[in-house]
C-alpha positions as CSV (number, residue, x, y, z in Angstrom):
1,M,-27.3,3.4,-20.5
2,K,-29.1,3.8,-17.2
3,K,-28.4,6.9,-15.3
4,E,-28.9,8.0,-11.7
5,L,-28.6,11.3,-9.8
6,I,-26.4,11.6,-6.8
7,S,-26.9,14.4,-4.3
8,I,-25.0,16.0,-1.4
9,V,-26.3,15.1,2.0
10,C,-24.1,17.3,4.0
11,G,-20.8,19.1,4.0
12,L,-19.0,21.9,2.3
13,M,-16.0,22.8,0.2
14,L,-13.5,24.6,2.4
15,V,-13.0,27.7,0.3
16,S,-13.3,30.2,3.1
17,A,-13.5,30.5,6.8
18,V,-17.2,31.0,6.7
19,P,-19.2,27.8,7.3
20,S,-21.3,26.7,4.4
21,S,-24.7,25.2,4.7
22,I,-25.5,21.5,5.2
23,V,-27.7,20.4,2.4
24,T,-30.2,17.7,3.4
25,A,-31.8,15.2,1.0
26,E,-35.4,15.1,2.2
27,A,-37.5,14.3,-0.9
28,V,-37.2,11.1,-2.9
29,Q,-39.2,10.9,-6.1
30,P,-39.3,8.5,-9.1
31,T,-37.2,9.5,-12.1
32,S,-38.5,9.3,-15.6
33,G,-36.9,7.6,-18.6
34,N,-34.2,4.9,-18.6
35,V,-32.8,5.2,-15.1
36,Q,-31.8,3.1,-12.1
37,G,-33.5,3.9,-8.8
38,S,-34.6,7.4,-8.0
39,I,-33.4,10.9,-7.6
40,D,-32.7,12.6,-4.3
41,Q,-33.6,16.3,-4.5
42,N,-31.9,18.9,-2.3
43,I,-34.7,21.0,-1.0
44,S,-33.6,22.5,2.3
45,S,-30.5,23.5,4.2
46,N,-29.3,24.7,7.6
47,A,-26.0,26.0,8.9
48,V,-25.5,23.9,12.1
49,L,-22.4,21.8,11.4
50,S,-20.0,21.2,8.6
51,L,-17.7,18.3,7.7
52,K,-13.9,18.3,7.7
53,Q,-12.2,15.4,6.0
54,P,-15.0,12.8,6.6
55,W,-13.5,9.3,6.5
56,G,-15.3,6.2,7.8
57,L,-19.0,5.8,8.3
58,T,-21.4,3.1,9.5
59,S,-25.1,2.6,10.3
60,V,-26.1,1.8,13.9
61,P,-28.2,-1.4,14.0
62,G,-31.8,-0.9,15.0
63,S,-31.7,2.9,14.4
64,N,-31.9,5.4,11.5
65,E,-28.5,6.8,12.5
66,L,-25.4,7.0,10.3
67,I,-22.1,7.5,12.2
68,I,-19.5,9.7,10.4
69,V,-15.9,10.1,11.5
70,Q,-14.4,13.5,10.7
71,S,-10.7,12.8,10.6
72,G,-9.8,16.5,10.0
73,S,-11.7,17.8,13.1
74,G,-11.4,14.8,15.3
75,T,-15.1,14.6,15.9
76,I,-17.6,11.8,15.6
77,N,-21.0,12.8,14.2
78,K,-24.3,11.2,13.5
79,W,-26.7,11.9,10.6
80,S,-30.3,11.2,11.6
81,N,-33.6,12.5,10.4
82,G,-32.0,15.2,8.2
83,E,-29.7,16.5,10.9
84,L,-26.0,16.3,11.6
85,Q,-25.1,16.2,15.3
86,T,-21.9,15.7,17.2
87,V,-21.6,12.5,19.1
88,A,-18.2,12.9,20.6
89,G,-15.1,15.1,20.3
90,Q,-14.3,18.8,20.7
91,G,-12.9,19.6,17.3
92,A,-9.3,19.5,18.5
93,E,-6.5,16.9,18.6
94,G,-5.7,15.0,21.8
95,Y,-6.4,11.9,23.8
96,I,-9.0,12.2,26.5
97,D,-11.6,9.7,27.6
98,G,-14.8,10.5,29.6
99,K,-17.9,12.5,28.7
100,S,-18.3,12.5,25.0
101,A,-18.5,16.2,24.7
102,K,-15.1,16.6,26.4
103,A,-13.4,13.6,24.7
104,L,-10.5,14.2,22.3
105,F,-9.3,12.1,19.4
106,N,-6.3,12.3,17.1
107,H,-7.2,11.9,13.4
108,P,-9.7,9.1,13.8
109,T,-10.5,7.3,10.6
110,Y,-13.0,4.4,10.7
111,T,-16.0,3.3,12.7
112,A,-18.3,0.3,13.3
113,A,-21.3,-0.4,15.6
114,D,-22.1,-3.6,17.3
115,S,-25.5,-5.3,17.8
116,K,-26.1,-3.4,21.1
117,G,-25.5,0.0,19.4
118,N,-22.1,0.6,20.9
119,I,-19.9,2.6,18.5
120,Y,-16.2,1.9,18.0
121,I,-13.6,4.3,16.5
122,S,-10.1,3.6,15.2
123,D,-8.3,6.5,16.8
124,T,-5.5,6.3,14.3
125,D,-2.9,8.7,15.5
126,N,-3.5,7.8,19.1
127,H,-3.0,4.1,18.2
128,V,-6.0,2.9,20.1
129,I,-9.5,1.6,19.6
130,R,-12.2,3.8,21.4
131,K,-15.7,2.9,22.4
132,I,-18.7,5.2,22.7
133,K,-21.5,4.1,25.0
134,D,-24.2,6.0,26.8
135,G,-22.5,9.4,26.3
136,E,-19.1,8.2,27.5
137,V,-15.9,7.6,25.5
138,Y,-13.6,4.7,26.6
139,T,-10.4,3.2,25.4
140,L,-11.3,-0.4,24.5
141,A,-7.7,-1.4,23.7
142,G,-4.3,0.1,23.2
143,T,-1.8,2.1,25.2
144,G,-1.7,5.3,23.3
145,V,1.8,4.4,22.0
146,S,2.4,2.8,18.7
147,G,3.7,-0.7,18.8
148,Y,2.7,-4.4,18.3
149,K,1.5,-6.5,21.2
150,D,-1.3,-8.9,21.7
151,G,-2.9,-9.2,25.1
152,P,-5.2,-7.4,27.6
153,P,-6.6,-4.0,26.7
154,D,-4.0,-2.0,28.7
155,V,-1.1,-4.0,27.3
156,A,-2.0,-4.5,23.6
157,Q,-0.6,-2.1,21.1
158,F,-1.5,-1.0,17.6
159,N,0.2,1.1,14.9
160,A,-2.1,3.5,13.1
161,P,-5.3,1.3,13.3
162,G,-7.7,1.8,10.4
163,G,-10.7,-0.1,9.1
164,L,-13.1,-1.8,11.5
165,A,-15.6,-4.6,11.1
166,I,-17.7,-6.5,13.7
167,D,-18.6,-10.2,13.5
168,S,-21.8,-11.9,14.7
169,N,-20.4,-12.3,18.2
170,D,-19.6,-8.5,18.5
171,N,-15.8,-9.1,18.2
172,I,-14.1,-6.1,16.6
173,Y,-11.7,-6.7,13.7
174,V,-9.1,-4.0,13.1
175,A,-6.9,-3.2,10.1
176,D,-3.7,-2.5,12.0
177,T,-2.4,-0.5,9.1
178,L,1.2,0.1,9.9
179,N,1.7,-3.3,11.5
180,H,0.3,-4.7,8.2
181,V,-1.9,-7.2,10.0
182,I,-5.6,-7.7,11.0
183,R,-6.3,-7.8,14.7
184,R,-9.3,-9.2,16.6
185,V,-10.5,-7.5,19.8
186,T,-13.1,-9.1,22.0
187,P,-15.9,-7.0,23.6
188,K,-13.8,-7.0,26.7
189,G,-10.7,-5.6,24.9
190,I,-8.5,-8.7,24.6
191,V,-6.4,-8.4,21.5
192,T,-5.1,-11.2,19.2
193,T,-3.7,-11.2,15.7
194,F,-6.3,-12.6,13.3
195,A,-4.4,-12.6,10.0
196,G,-1.1,-11.5,8.7
197,L,2.6,-11.6,9.7
198,Q,3.6,-8.4,11.5
199,A,6.5,-6.5,10.0
200,N,7.8,-3.0,9.8
201,N,7.3,-3.0,6.0
202,G,4.3,-4.2,4.0
203,A,4.5,-7.2,1.6
204,Y,2.3,-9.5,-0.3
205,L,1.7,-13.2,0.3
206,D,-1.4,-15.4,0.1
207,G,-1.7,-18.5,2.3
208,A,-2.3,-19.5,5.9
209,V,-3.5,-16.6,8.1
210,A,-0.4,-16.8,10.3
211,S,2.0,-16.3,7.4
212,A,0.1,-14.2,4.9
213,K,1.4,-10.7,4.3
214,F,-0.5,-7.4,3.8
215,N,0.6,-3.9,2.9
216,E,-1.2,-1.2,4.9
217,P,-4.6,-2.8,5.1
218,Q,-7.5,-0.3,5.6
219,G,-11.2,-1.1,4.9
220,L,-12.8,-4.2,6.3
221,V,-16.2,-5.8,5.8
222,F,-17.8,-9.2,6.4
223,D,-20.1,-11.1,4.1
224,E,-23.1,-13.1,5.2
225,S,-20.9,-16.2,5.6
226,G,-18.4,-14.6,8.0
227,N,-15.7,-14.2,5.4
228,L,-13.7,-11.0,5.8
229,Y,-12.8,-8.7,2.9
230,V,-9.7,-6.5,3.3
231,A,-8.8,-3.4,1.3
232,D,-5.1,-4.1,1.0
233,S,-4.3,-0.6,0.0
234,G,-0.5,-0.7,-0.4
235,N,-0.9,-3.8,-2.6
236,Q,-3.7,-2.2,-4.6
237,M,-5.8,-5.3,-4.0
238,I,-8.9,-6.7,-2.3
239,R,-7.9,-9.7,-0.1
240,L,-10.3,-12.3,1.4
241,V,-9.8,-14.1,4.7
242,K,-11.7,-17.4,4.5
243,G,-11.3,-20.7,6.2
244,G,-8.1,-19.9,7.9
245,K,-6.4,-18.7,4.7
246,V,-5.8,-15.4,2.9
247,E,-6.4,-15.2,-0.8
248,T,-6.4,-12.4,-3.4
249,F,-10.0,-11.7,-4.3
250,A,-9.5,-8.8,-6.8
251,G,-6.5,-7.0,-8.3
252,K,-3.2,-8.3,-9.5
253,V,0.5,-8.1,-8.8
254,T,2.2,-5.0,-10.2
255,L,5.7,-3.5,-9.9
256,V,6.7,-2.3,-6.4
257,D,7.9,1.2,-6.0
258,P,11.3,0.9,-4.2
259,V,10.7,4.3,-2.5
260,T,7.2,3.9,-1.2
261,G,7.0,0.1,-1.0
262,Y,3.6,0.1,-2.6
263,M,2.6,-1.8,-5.7
264,A,1.8,0.4,-8.7
265,G,-1.8,1.5,-8.7
266,G,-3.9,1.6,-11.8
267,F,-7.4,1.5,-13.2
268,Q,-9.0,-1.4,-15.1
269,N,-12.5,-2.9,-14.9
270,G,-13.4,-6.4,-15.9
271,E,-12.7,-9.8,-14.4
272,R,-11.8,-9.3,-10.8
273,L,-8.3,-10.9,-10.9
274,S,-7.4,-8.7,-13.9
275,A,-8.7,-5.5,-12.4
276,L,-6.6,-2.7,-11.1
277,F,-7.1,-0.3,-8.2
278,N,-5.4,2.7,-6.7
279,R,-5.4,2.9,-2.9
280,P,-8.7,1.1,-2.2
281,R,-10.0,2.1,1.2
282,G,-13.5,1.8,2.5
283,L,-15.6,-1.3,1.8
284,A,-19.3,-2.2,2.0
285,Y,-21.0,-5.5,1.2
286,A,-24.6,-6.6,0.6
287,N,-26.3,-9.4,-1.4
288,G,-23.1,-10.7,-3.0
289,V,-21.9,-7.3,-4.1
290,L,-18.7,-5.6,-2.7
291,L,-18.4,-1.8,-3.0
292,I,-15.1,-0.1,-2.8
293,A,-14.0,3.5,-2.2
294,D,-11.1,3.4,-4.8
295,S,-9.6,6.5,-3.4
296,L,-6.8,7.6,-5.7
297,N,-8.9,6.6,-8.7
298,H,-11.6,9.0,-7.4
299,R,-14.2,6.4,-8.0
300,V,-16.6,4.1,-6.3
301,R,-16.2,0.6,-7.8
302,A,-18.2,-2.6,-7.3
303,I,-17.3,-6.3,-7.6
304,Q,-20.5,-8.0,-8.8
305,K,-21.7,-11.6,-8.1
306,D,-20.2,-12.7,-11.4
307,G,-16.8,-11.4,-10.4
308,E,-16.8,-8.5,-12.8
309,V,-15.4,-5.2,-11.5
310,I,-17.3,-2.1,-12.6
311,T,-17.3,1.6,-11.9
312,V,-20.4,2.8,-10.1
313,A,-19.6,6.5,-9.9
314,G,-16.7,8.9,-10.3
315,Q,-14.2,10.1,-13.0
316,A,-10.5,9.7,-13.7
317,N,-9.8,13.2,-12.3
318,S,-10.7,14.6,-8.9
319,G,-13.5,17.1,-8.7
320,D,-16.6,18.0,-6.9
321,Q,-19.8,17.5,-9.0
322,V,-23.2,16.0,-8.5
323,G,-26.0,15.3,-10.8
324,V,-26.2,12.8,-13.6
325,L,-24.2,9.7,-12.6
326,D,-21.7,9.8,-15.5
327,Q,-20.7,13.4,-14.5
328,V,-20.3,12.9,-10.8
329,M,-16.9,13.6,-9.4
330,F,-15.1,12.8,-6.1
331,D,-11.8,13.8,-4.5
332,Q,-10.3,10.8,-2.8
333,P,-13.4,9.0,-1.4
334,S,-12.5,7.1,1.7
335,G,-15.6,5.4,3.1
336,V,-18.7,3.7,1.8
337,A,-21.7,2.4,3.7
338,L,-24.9,0.8,2.6
339,A,-27.7,2.0,4.8
340,F,-31.5,2.7,4.6
341,G,-31.5,1.6,0.9
342,K,-28.8,4.0,-0.2
343,L,-25.1,4.1,-0.7
344,Y,-23.3,6.8,1.3
345,V,-19.8,7.9,0.3
346,T,-17.4,10.1,2.3
347,D,-15.9,12.4,-0.3
348,T,-12.9,13.2,1.9
349,L,-11.1,16.0,0.3
350,N,-14.3,17.7,-0.8
351,N,-15.4,17.6,2.9
352,K,-18.8,16.1,1.9
353,L,-21.0,13.1,2.3
354,K,-22.8,12.1,-0.9
355,V,-25.6,9.6,-1.3
356,L,-26.7,7.4,-4.2
357,N,-29.7,5.2,-4.6
358,L,-28.6,1.8,-5.9
359,D,-30.3,-1.4,-6.9
360,L,-27.4,-3.8,-6.2
361,Q,-29.1,-6.6,-8.2
362,A,-29.3,-4.4,-11.3
363,L,-26.1,-2.4,-11.3
364,K,-25.0,-1.0,-14.6
365,P,-21.4,-0.1,-15.2
366,L,-20.6,3.5,-15.6
367,R,-19.1,3.8,-19.1
368,S,-17.3,7.1,-19.9
369,E,-14.6,8.1,-22.3
370,A,-12.3,8.7,-19.3
371,D,-12.9,5.1,-18.1
372,L,-12.1,3.7,-21.5
373,L,-8.8,5.7,-21.8
374,D,-7.8,4.9,-18.2
375,A,-8.4,1.2,-18.7
376,V,-5.6,0.7,-21.3
377,P,-1.9,1.3,-21.3
378,L,-1.8,3.5,-24.4
379,L,1.5,3.3,-26.4
380,P,3.3,6.3,-27.8
381,A,1.8,7.4,-31.2
382,G,3.3,5.5,-34.1
383,K,2.8,5.3,-37.9
384,N,-0.2,3.0,-37.6
385,M,-3.2,3.6,-35.4
386,Q,-3.4,1.5,-32.3
387,V,-6.8,-0.1,-31.5
388,W,-7.8,-1.4,-28.1
389,L,-10.9,-3.6,-27.5
390,D,-12.1,-4.5,-24.0
391,G,-8.6,-3.7,-22.6
392,A,-6.6,-5.7,-25.1
393,Q,-4.7,-4.3,-28.1
394,V,-5.9,-5.6,-31.5
395,K,-3.1,-6.8,-33.7
396,F,-3.5,-6.2,-37.5
397,N,-1.3,-7.5,-40.3
398,S,0.8,-5.1,-42.2
399,A,-1.5,-5.2,-45.3
400,I,-4.8,-4.5,-43.5
401,Q,-4.6,-1.6,-41.1
402,P,-7.1,0.9,-39.7
403,L,-7.3,3.9,-42.0
404,K,-8.8,7.4,-42.3
405,E,-11.0,8.2,-45.2
406,S,-13.8,10.7,-45.9
407,G,-13.2,12.3,-42.5
408,K,-13.8,9.0,-40.6
409,I,-11.6,6.4,-39.0
410,Y,-12.3,2.9,-40.4
411,L,-11.5,-0.4,-38.8
412,P,-11.2,-3.7,-40.7
413,V,-14.2,-5.7,-39.6
414,R,-12.9,-9.3,-39.7
415,A,-9.6,-8.5,-37.9
416,L,-11.4,-6.4,-35.3
417,F,-14.1,-8.9,-34.3
418,S,-12.0,-12.0,-34.7
419,S,-9.6,-10.7,-32.1
420,W,-12.6,-10.4,-29.8
421,G,-13.5,-14.0,-30.3
422,A,-16.7,-13.3,-32.3
423,D,-18.1,-15.5,-35.1
424,I,-18.2,-13.7,-38.5
425,R,-20.4,-15.0,-41.3
426,W,-21.1,-13.7,-44.8
427,D,-24.6,-14.0,-46.2
428,A,-24.4,-14.1,-50.0
429,A,-28.1,-13.6,-50.5
430,S,-28.5,-10.4,-48.5
431,K,-24.8,-9.3,-49.0
432,E,-24.5,-8.8,-45.3
433,T,-21.8,-9.6,-42.8
434,M,-23.2,-11.1,-39.6
435,I,-21.2,-11.0,-36.4
436,S,-22.1,-12.8,-33.2
437,K,-20.7,-13.5,-29.8
438,G,-23.0,-15.3,-27.4
439,N,-26.2,-13.4,-27.4
440,W,-24.6,-10.3,-29.0
441,T,-25.2,-9.8,-32.7
442,L,-24.4,-7.2,-35.3
443,T,-25.2,-7.0,-39.0
444,L,-23.1,-4.8,-41.3
445,K,-23.6,-3.9,-44.9
446,P,-22.1,-1.2,-47.1
447,D,-24.3,1.9,-47.2
448,A,-24.6,5.3,-48.9
449,S,-23.5,7.1,-45.7
450,L,-20.2,5.4,-45.9
451,N,-20.5,4.0,-42.4
452,V,-19.6,0.6,-43.8
453,Q,-17.4,0.3,-46.8
454,N,-15.7,-2.3,-48.9
455,I,-12.3,-1.0,-49.6
456,K,-10.0,-3.0,-51.9
457,G,-11.8,-6.2,-51.0
458,T,-11.8,-5.7,-47.2
459,L,-14.9,-4.7,-45.3
460,Y,-14.4,-1.7,-43.0
461,V,-16.7,-0.1,-40.4
462,A,-16.4,3.5,-39.2
463,A,-15.5,3.5,-35.5
464,E,-18.0,6.2,-34.7
465,Y,-20.7,4.1,-36.3
466,L,-20.4,1.2,-33.9
467,P,-22.0,2.9,-30.8
468,T,-25.1,3.8,-32.9
469,V,-25.8,0.2,-33.9
470,S,-24.5,-1.8,-31.0
471,S,-23.5,-1.8,-27.3
472,F,-20.0,-0.6,-28.2
473,M,-18.5,2.6,-26.9
474,Q,-15.5,4.2,-28.5
475,V,-13.2,7.1,-28.0
476,Y,-10.3,8.5,-30.1
477,D,-7.1,9.7,-28.4
478,E,-5.3,12.0,-30.8
479,D,-2.1,12.2,-28.8
480,S,-1.6,8.5,-28.9
481,H,-3.2,8.0,-32.3
482,A,-5.5,5.4,-30.8
483,I,-9.0,4.2,-30.9
484,V,-10.3,2.6,-27.7
485,L,-13.4,0.4,-27.8
486,E,-15.5,-1.3,-25.1
487,S,-18.0,-3.9,-26.1
488,G,-20.4,-3.4,-23.2
489,Q,-20.6,-7.2,-22.9
């Protein structure tokens, strides 16, 4: 498995009232061994600024600046040349336009920049879209009161606007989160509804843009063809607005919680329409790959060109750790941005910005024991061991079941691999069992180490042996009396 290091660019854990240092990633050097990309080393720090609940972020076209929205402090910052500087805001809640140093925001969340370098902010709790230009902060659209109205900038109303995206004509698209619609704002501030049927409560419906339904949409991003991806957070899906219609791009329908109105979140990789998410928020797109801040799963996920959903970084549980990729931990990441050849992630509840070098054309899925266990709905422990392979439970007949012997857990070869759709062939001359599926092959033969055994006429393989001779990964969950396998294919 390829590995990568991730490093803190800036920020701190809020464990005391004393500001911690901002760590800058200044040196990039090649890694050795079987790795993807390179390692960012932390080699210097300063104590100028810190982050408080960073949320959205974006790069500014034609510059080396990364704009970061601090929702917790109400400030807008830029990261450039190894330094974090304040662009606008005083670090207090309020609503004031004017000179950027005196402007006030109220829990801003997302940001975008147009082709001219103008910066836009979804000032969420002020229910407006703000614009930063030449050291001044303006209200582009919205009255400062929550509501739902299309029209001129001083008439239009939003309700907790979230994600932003900008098209090739510098129109701004807004995930109007609590109106459950997507709005379009012209550079002059004229607001129209682009997609979704406004309602007080979120819902789910694909179809024509005027009748489609969303549930608290958040992150937005365009692809190279002008199609708009939406992180439909309350529906736990990624939606796609294309050709005047809204369709489900990834995720599937789950039960709706009658109290929250949200579909049930979950975690599952694989084919995009079978995948599960848990409050997806920020989105980034490049070269056919969609990256997702899967917030309550504490992971960054990717949807690849072939439609497969994989985990890029993060673990099942929240935490704050950097280093080898399969050990990295986040706490509710909210934003992702591809800039300057790197992926930047706002690790919101850790108050940090983290950066990862990625080759989008050679992404390798993060495979961890936690991922395997999270991906299947384990049943309560029973008499017989339950076995899961690539997210599906393997069914065995009553006469041939997994068993424990000689301190190992053995799985019946034919039943296991047949359930996976593999071809199984016995070679009488070599006395070997040959298993194949597409380009994947495996040869098994009873051995002195008892990794493979013929027990009462049935060939068994030790579960722990499979990862040593194939792309398979396995984990045993004692509480559920379960073996979970992933083929890696």
